[in-house]
C-alpha positions in Angstrom: 0.0 0.0 0.0 1.3 3.5 -0.9 2.0 5.9 1.8 -0.8 8.2 0.6 -3.3 5.4 0.6 -2.3 4.5 4.1 -2.8 8.0 5.3 -6.2 8.3 3.6 -7.3 5.0 5.1 -6.3 6.1 8.6 -8.2 9.4 8.1 -11.3 7.5 7.0 -11.1 5.1 10.0 -10.9 8.1 12.4 -13.8 9.7 10.6 -15.9 6.6 11.1 -15.3 6.7 14.8 -16.3 10.3 15.2 -19.1 10.8 12.7 -22.3 8.7 12.7 -23.3 10.5 9.5 -20.4 8.8 7.8 -21.6 5.4 8.9 -25.1 6.1 7.6 -23.8 7.1 4.2 -21.1 4.5 3.9 -23.3 1.6 4.9 -26.1 2.9 2.6 -28.5 1.6 5.2 -31.9 3.1 6.0 -33.8 1.2 8.6 -36.9 -0.6 7.5 -36.5 0.4 3.8 -35.7 -1.9 0.9 -34.4 0.1 -2.0 -34.5 -1.4 -5.6 -30.9 -0.5 -6.1 -27.8 1.4 -4.9 -24.0 1.4 -4.9 -22.2 -1.7 -3.7 -18.9 -0.4 -2.5 -16.6 0.1 0.5 -13.7 2.2 1.6 -11.5 1.1 -1.4 -13.5 3.2 -3.9 -13.4 6.2 -1.6 -9.6 5.9 -1.0 -8.9 5.5 -4.8 -11.0 8.6 -5.6 -9.3 10.7 -3.0 -5.8 9.5 -4.1 -6.6 10.4 -7.7 -7.7 13.9 -6.7 -4.5 14.3 -4.6 -1.8 12.8 -6.8 -3.4 12.6 -10.3 -2.0 14.7 -13.1 -5.4 15.6 -14.4 -8.9 16.1 -12.8 -10.8 15.3 -16.0 -10.4 12.2 -18.1 -6.8 11.0 -17.7 -4.7 8.1 -16.6 -7.3 6.5 -14.3 -10.0 6.6 -16.9 -7.7 5.1 -19.5 -6.7 2.3 -17.2 -10.4 1.6 -16.5 -11.2 1.5 -20.2 -8.4 -1.1 -20.7 -9.4 -3.3 -17.8 -13.1 -3.1 -18.7 -12.4 -4.4 -22.2 -10.2 -7.2 -20.7 -13.0 -8.2 -18.3 -15.9 -8.3 -20.8 -14.3 -9.7 -23.9 -13.4 -13.4 -23.5 -10.5 -15.4 -24.9 -8.3 -12.3 -24.9 -10.2 -11.0 -27.9 -8.8 -7.5 -28.9 -11.4 -4.9 -28.0 -11.6 -1.2 -27.2 -13.6 0.9 -24.8 -14.4 4.6 -24.2 -15.6 5.9 -20.9 -18.2 8.7 -21.0 -20.0 10.9 -18.4 -23.2 8.8 -18.5 -24.8 5.7 -20.1 -27.1 8.1 -22.0 -24.1 9.7 -23.5 -22.7 6.3 -24.3 -25.7 5.5 -26.4 -25.5 8.9 -28.2 -21.9 8.5 -29.0 -22.3 4.8 -30.1 -25.0 5.7 -32.6 -23.0 8.7 -33.9 -19.9 6.6 -34.4 -21.7 3.7 -36.1 -23.4 6.2 -38.5 -20.1 7.7 -39.5 -18.2 4.4 -39.6 -20.7 2.6 -41.9 -21.8 5.8 -43.8 -25.4 5.5 -42.8 -27.6 8.2 -44.2 -30.2 10.4 -42.5 -33.4 8.5 -42.4 -31.8 5.1 -42.3 -33.7 2.7 -40.0 -32.9 1.1 -36.7 -35.2 -1.7 -35.4 -35.8 -1.3 -31.7 -38.3 -2.5 -29.0 -41.3 -0.2 -28.5 -40.9 -0.8 -24.7 -38.0 0.5 -22.8 -36.3 3.7 -21.7 -35.9 7.0 -23.6 -32.1 6.8 -23.6 -32.3 3.9 -26.1 -34.7 5.7 -28.5 -33.6 9.3 -28.2 -30.1 8.8 -29.6 -31.5 7.2 -32.8 -33.6 10.4 -33.3 -30.7 12.7 -32.3 -28.5 11.2 -34.9 -31.2 11.7 -37.6 -32.0 8.0 -37.9 -35.4 6.5 -37.8 -36.6 4.1 -35.0 -38.7 1.3 -36.3 -40.6 -0.3 -33.5 -41.3 -4.0 -32.7 -43.9 -5.1 -30.1 -43.0 -7.4 -27.2 -43.9 -10.8 -26.0 -45.8 -10.5 -22.7 -44.2 -13.7 -21.5 -40.7 -12.3 -21.6 -41.2 -8.5 -22.1 -38.6 -8.8 -24.9 -38.7 -8.5 -28.7 -41.4 -10.5 -30.4 -38.8 -11.9 -32.7 -41.3 -13.3 -35.1 -42.2 -9.7 -36.0 -38.7 -8.5 -36.8 -38.7 -9.9 -40.4 -41.8 -7.8 -41.2 -40.0 -4.6 -40.2 -36.8 -5.0 -42.3 -36.6 -2.8 -45.4 -33.9 -1.6 -47.8 -33.2 1.2 -45.3 -32.7 -1.0 -42.2 -29.2 -0.8 -40.9 -29.2 -2.4 -37.4 -31.2 -4.1 -34.7 -30.8 -2.4 -31.4 -31.2 -4.8 -28.5 -31.9 -3.7 -24.9 -32.3 -6.7 -22.6 -35.1 -6.5 -20.1 -33.6 -6.1 -16.6 -30.6 -8.1 -17.7 -32.6 -10.9 -19.5 -32.0 -10.8 -23.3 -34.4 -11.7 -26.1 -33.9 -14.9 -28.0 -30.5 -14.0 -29.4 -30.1 -16.8 -31.9 -33.0 -15.5 -33.9 -31.8 -11.9 -33.8 -28.3 -13.0 -34.9 -29.9 -14.9 -37.7 -31.8 -11.8 -38.9 -28.6 -9.7 -38.7 -26.5 -12.2 -40.7 -29.1 -13.0 -43.4 -29.9 -9.3 -44.0 -26.4 -7.8 -43.5 -27.5 -5.8 -40.4 -25.4 -4.7 -37.5 -26.4 -5.9 -34.0 -26.1 -3.0 -31.5 -26.5 -3.6 -27.8 -27.7 -1.3 -25.0 -26.0 -3.3 -22.2 -26.9 -0.9 -19.4 -29.1 -3.4 -17.6 -27.3 -6.6 -18.6 -23.6 -6.1 -17.9 -22.2 -9.6 -17.5 -25.1 -11.5 -19.0 -24.0 -14.4 -21.3 -25.8 -16.2 -24.1 -24.4 -19.7 -24.8 -21.5 -18.9 -22.6 -20.5 -15.7 -24.4 -21.0 -12.1 -23.1 -23.8 -10.4 -25.0 -21.5 -7.5 -26.0 -19.3 -9.9 -27.9 -22.1 -10.6 -30.4 -22.6 -6.9 -31.1 -20.7 -4.5 -33.3 -20.8 -2.1 -30.4 -22.3 -1.9 -27.0 -23.1 0.7 -24.3 -23.1 0.5 -20.5 -24.2 2.7 -17.6 -22.5 3.2 -14.3 -25.4 5.0 -12.6 -25.6 4.0 -8.9 -28.4 1.5 -9.4 -26.5 -0.4 -12.1 -24.2 -3.4 -11.8 -21.1 -1.3 -11.1 -21.1 2.4 -10.5 -18.9 5.5 -10.8 -21.8 7.7 -9.6 -22.5 8.8 -13.1 -20.7 7.4 -16.1 -20.9 5.1 -19.0 -18.9 3.1 -21.5 -18.9 2.4 -25.3 -17.2 -0.9 -26.3 -16.3 -2.6 -29.6 -13.9 -5.0 -31.2 -13.7 -2.4 -34.0 -11.2 0.1 -32.9 -12.2 2.7 -35.5 -15.7 2.9 -33.9 -14.1 3.8 -30.6 -11.8 6.3 -32.2 -14.7 8.0 -33.8 -16.8 7.9 -30.6 -13.8 9.4 -28.7 -13.6 12.3 -31.2 -17.3 13.0 -30.8 -16.9 12.9 -27.0 -13.9 15.3 -27.0 -15.4 18.2 -28.9 -15.0 16.5 -32.3 -11.2 16.8 -32.4 -9.1 14.5 -34.6 -6.5 13.6 -31.9 -6.8 10.2 -30.3 -4.3 10.8 -27.4 -5.5 9.2 -24.2 -4.3 8.7 -20.6 -1.0 10.1 -19.7 -0.1 10.7 -23.3 -2.8 13.4 -23.3 -0.3 15.5 -21.3 2.8 14.8 -23.4 4.0 17.7 -25.6 4.0 15.5 -28.7 1.0 13.3 -27.9 0.6 9.6 -28.7 1.2 10.2 -32.4 4.5 12.0 -31.8 3.6 14.4 -34.6 1.4 16.9 -32.8 3.1 19.9 -34.3 4.1 18.4 -37.7 3.0 20.2 -40.8 1.0 17.3 -42.2 -2.2 19.1 -43.2 -3.1 20.1 -46.7 -2.0 23.6 -47.8 -5.3 25.3 -47.1 -4.8 24.4 -43.4 -1.2 25.4 -43.3 -1.7 27.6 -40.3 -3.4 24.9 -38.3 -0.5 22.8 -37.1 -1.5 21.4 -33.7 -3.0 18.0 -34.3 -4.5 18.0 -30.8 -6.8 20.8 -31.8 -7.8 19.9 -35.3 -11.6 19.2 -35.4 -12.9 16.7 -37.9 -16.4 16.2 -36.3 -19.1 18.4 -34.8 -18.8 16.9 -31.4 -19.7 17.3 -27.7 -18.0 17.4 -24.3 -19.0 14.1 -22.8 -15.8 13.2 -20.8 -15.9 11.7 -17.4 -13.8 12.7 -14.4 -10.6 10.9 -13.6 -11.8 10.0 -10.1 -14.7 8.2 -11.7 -12.1 6.0 -13.5 -10.4 5.3 -10.2 -13.7 4.2 -8.7 -14.5 2.1 -11.7 -11.2 0.2 -11.3 -12.2 -0.8 -7.8 -15.7 -1.7 -8.8 -14.4 -4.1 -11.5 -12.6 -6.1 -8.8 -16.0 -6.7 -7.2 -17.9 -7.6 -10.3 -17.9 -11.4 -10.0 -19.2 -11.1 -6.5 -21.8 -8.6 -7.6 -23.0 -10.9 -10.4 -23.2 -13.9 -8.0 -25.2 -12.0 -5.4 -27.6 -10.5 -8.0 -28.4 -14.0 -9.3 -28.9 -15.4 -5.8 -30.9 -12.5 -4.6 -33.2 -12.5 -7.7 -34.0 -16.2 -6.9 -34.7 -15.4 -3.2 -37.0 -12.5 -4.0 -38.7 -14.5 -6.7 -39.3 -17.4 -4.3 -40.9 -15.1 -1.8 -43.3 -13.5 -4.3 -44.3 -16.9 -5.7 -44.9 -18.3 -2.2 -47.0 -15.5 -0.9 -48.7 -13.7 -3.8 -51.3 -15.2 -6.2 -52.0 -14.1 -9.8 -48.5 -12.9 -10.6 -45.7 -14.4 -12.5 -41.9 -13.7 -12.2 -39.9 -13.9 -15.4 -37.3 -16.7 -15.5 -34.1 -16.7 -17.5 -33.8 -18.9 -20.6 -31.8 -22.1 -20.6 -29.3 -20.5 -23.0 -28.6 -17.7 -20.5 -26.5 -16.8 -17.5 -28.4 -13.6 -16.6 -26.8 -10.8 -14.7 -30.1 -9.5 -13.2 -30.7 -5.8 -12.8 -34.1 -6.3 -11.1 -36.9 -8.8 -10.5 -39.6 -8.4 -13.2 -43.1 -9.2 -12.0 -46.1 -9.6 -14.4 -49.5 -9.3 -12.8 -52.7 -10.9 -14.2 -54.6 -7.6 -14.2 -54.2 -3.9 -13.7 -56.1 -4.1 -10.4 -53.6 -6.7 -9.0 -50.6 -4.6 -9.9 -52.2 -1.4 -8.4 -53.0 -3.3 -5.1 -49.6 -5.0 -4.8 -47.5 -2.0 -5.7 -49.5 0.2 -3.2 -49.0 -2.3 -0.5 -45.3 -2.7 -1.1 -44.7 1.1 -1.2 -46.7 1.7 2.0 -44.5 -0.9 3.7 -41.2 0.5 2.5 -40.4 -2.0 -0.3 -39.4 0.2 -3.2 -40.9 -0.6 -6.7 -40.5 0.7 -10.2 -42.6 0.6 -13.3 -41.0 -1.3 -16.2 -39.4 1.9 -17.3 -41.4 4.0 -19.8 -43.7 1.1 -20.9 -44.8 1.8 -24.5 -42.5 4.7 -25.4 -45.1 6.0 -27.9 -47.5 6.8 -25.1 -45.2 9.6 -24.0 -45.7 13.2 -25.5 -42.1 13.5 -26.8 -42.5 10.3 -28.9 -46.1 10.2 -30.0 -45.4 11.5 -33.5 -43.1 8.6 -34.3 -45.8 5.9 -34.7 -49.4 4.9 -33.7 -49.2 3.6 -30.2 -52.4 1.6 -30.6 -50.7 -0.8 -33.0 -48.6 -2.3 -30.2 -51.1 -4.4 -28.2 -48.7 -6.1 -25.7 -46.7 -3.0 -25.1 -49.8 -1.1 -24.1 -50.3 -3.5 -21.2 -46.9 -3.0 -19.6 -47.6 0.0 -17.4 -50.8 -1.5 -16.3 -49.5 -5.0 -15.4 -45.7 -5.0 -15.0 -43.3 -3.7 -12.3 -40.0 -4.7 -10.8 -38.3 -4.8 -7.4 -34.7 -5.0 -6.6 -32.2 -7.8 -6.3 -29.4 -5.6 -5.1 -26.1 -7.1 -4.0 -26.4 -5.0 -0.9 -29.3 -7.2 0.3 -28.8 -9.4 3.3 -30.9 -11.1 6.0 -32.6 -7.9 7.1 -33.9 -7.1 3.6 -35.1 -10.6 2.9 -36.9 -10.7 6.2 -38.6 -7.4 5.6 -39.8 -8.5 2.2 -41.1 -11.8 3.5 -42.9 -10.1 6.4 -44.6 -7.6 4.0 -45.6 -10.2 1.5 -46.9 -12.5 4.2 -49.3 -9.8 5.4 -50.5 -8.9 1.9 -54.2 -9.5 1.3 -56.4 -8.7 -1.7 
C-alpha cells in the first residue's frame, strides 16, 4: 500500500469513529426500507477517488479513466479478444456516441432505420432520433417483455441498418433468432448493455455478439462510478470516432498520460502534415474533424471504476442469488402474478426482478401495499414509449397491443447485491401480510 493510501485509510477510520453520519452514508442503510438498487462499494472506492484527486495529473479524463477503459475491455471480452472501450460521463451519452460513431463508420444516411423494441427507456430511443436516424418499433412478448422476434422480419426494409437490443432487466431476447436476422440481412447488432452487464448467451458475453455496446455506471447499475458510461467494440475505428465526438470533435486520439505529453501519442502533434489550405493549423490535438460534444468523465470516476471491477464477479453472483430469493418469496405469498425466469441458454446478470400481474387491479393493489410498507418498486421503465408526449409523433401507439399492457400490469423490485438477511426478512414479512 502506498503511503498516501495508508494516510487516507487512517483518516477514514478516524472519521468513522467520530461521525455517525459517515456510517449512515457508507453503509447505505436506511432502517426498514428496501431500495430497488444502490451502490455496492466500500472504503476502497473512496480511497482511490481521494488518491486520484490528490496525486493525479489531471482532474478530468486522464490516466485512471484510460486504465479503467483497458481493464473493462479485458473483463468483458473473453478469450483475450482484442477490444476497445471509451468511458463517458453517462450511459445516455454512451448511447448517443455509439450511434453517432456507427453512423459515420458505416456511412449511414439520415433517415436510415434502426429496429428497436417499443418498450424501454428513452435513452435507447432518443439517440436514434438525435442522430437523424429512424426508429422502427417492434412489439414485445408478454411472457418475456422482450422483442417478439417473429415480427422482426416484417420490419426489415432496404433502409434497415441495425437491430438495437436492450435486454429486459438483464434478461435478453432470443438472441439466436436476432443474430440470424442480422447475418441474413447484413444488419449490425447494436447492444444497450446498461441493464445486462455480464449476461451471457451460450457462454458468451452479450457485448461480444454486437458490433458495439453501451453500458451505464449509474448508482443502481451493476457497477457504479456515480454517473458514467462506456462504449465498447472490437472495431477500434468505432471507438476512435466515438472518442472524437466525446472530445469536442477533435481528430486527436491521445488518451491517458499521453494526453499530457507535448508530442502526444502520435508524436507528430506539431508536424505540418495538413493540406495547404490548413497550413496555419499545425496542432493536431486541436484539429476538429467532427461536430462533437464534451462528454468526458472525471478521472476520479475512472479510479472508482477500477475498484468496482474487482467486485464484479461477487456482484454478479449476489444478484443472481438475490433474484432467486426475491422471486421465491413472491411466488410463495402472492397469487395471480408471474416472475420472469431466465432462458436455458442464458446466464443472466439481473438488474431487477420483473413481475407480471394478471390484471391492472392486482398490480395497483400490490405496488401500493409494497410502497406503503417501504419496499421500493419501479414501473418497467417507460412502458410503450409511444404513449409519451415526446415520442407520439413517431408511430401509432395503438398498434402495439402487448406494449400497451406493460404499465398496467408490470413492475419490478430490486435484487441488489447489498441485500442481506434484514432485507429478505422485511420483504417476507410484508408479502406474508399482503391481502387482496
